[in-house]
Steps between C-alpha positions, in 0.01 A plus 500: 500500500509876452162527674656331805792743524773316313730676254578330169799585281499358146812467285732255323225235469452490878286665762631577847243525778574713808293529817505880531603829345857482631562204267750353748324169567474289184209258537532317167669519161302334219614430145272556202384186319462451124139622506605829665361413842669512838378187681540519875412226745581533867520211742508528875804330649381507862192623679590770750284650771594815686355651814521858620383666817453864587545623853366835605660690783301760693 
């Protein structure tokens, strides 16, 4: 996750995952299990498609 730009904060048997350096947008909070791992599984609720256009003015 770190290689993809996320910021992880470990403490109190949890890890909090933020999407950027500002640490304002919490993506997930995961509790530590008995074997000292932080299992995370994400499921997509809905598929979303977005479209953007760029117009150039001369």
